[in-house]
C-alpha atoms as one frame of an Amber mdcrd trajectory, in Angstrom:
protein
   4.626  -7.114  -1.707   1.534  -7.048  -1.129  -0.724 -10.071  -0.306  -4.281
 -11.407  -1.205  -5.432 -11.314   2.388  -4.060  -7.751   3.129  -6.484  -5.551
   4.399  -4.710  -2.598   2.142  -5.762  -4.835  -1.392  -8.787  -4.090  -3.141
 -10.334  -1.279  -2.509  -9.031   3.189  -2.306  -7.258   3.874  -0.211  -9.849
   6.543   0.474 -11.879   3.718   1.910  -8.835   1.892   4.053  -7.624   2.559
   7.450  -3.733   4.418   6.852  -3.141   4.807  10.933  -1.416   8.211  11.188
   2.463   8.712  10.028   2.321   5.959   7.823   2.586   7.102   3.492   1.691
   5.309   0.909   4.771   6.319  -1.239   4.708   4.133  -4.302   2.561   1.536
  -5.125   5.499  -0.816  -7.518   2.110  -2.651 -10.142   3.049  -6.722 -10.476
   1.278  -6.727 -13.629   1.432  -3.680 -16.125   5.379  -4.212 -16.001   6.356
  -2.923 -13.081   4.821   0.286 -13.916   4.979   2.666 -11.087   1.957   4.759
  -9.319   2.871   8.098  -7.560  -0.681   7.393  -4.809  -4.158   8.684  -4.775
  -7.569   8.279  -3.357  -8.321   6.068  -6.059  -5.105   4.461  -6.253  -5.877
   0.293  -5.859  -3.352  -1.853  -5.135  -3.611  -5.386  -5.964  -2.249  -9.074
  -5.057   1.448  -9.180  -5.319   2.605  -5.360  -6.310   5.429  -4.159  -4.454
   4.090  -1.357  -1.566   6.961   1.391  -0.643   5.437   2.518   2.902   7.612
   5.807   5.114   6.309   5.134   8.659   8.933   6.639  12.352  10.334   3.285
  13.740   6.973   3.221  16.014   4.357   2.412  12.785   6.409   0.107  11.396
   4.447  -2.906  12.370   1.448  -1.180  12.226   2.483  -0.371   8.597   3.125
  -4.219   7.729   0.064  -5.282   8.564  -1.416  -3.925   5.896   0.224  -4.738
   3.469
């Protein structure tokens, strides 16, 4: 679940430095009744959204730091 101060929150994904090997697979929006979005560069994660992230084990810490 995305926190208010997460680097990913409040900006289009294309403006976020997402580490190599980390893939944002889906965003489940907290507002809007749990609407699921397959993200693009224009997608914006908001606080309390759930973010589905794919990564290899060695990228886990970097992926967790995003949300």
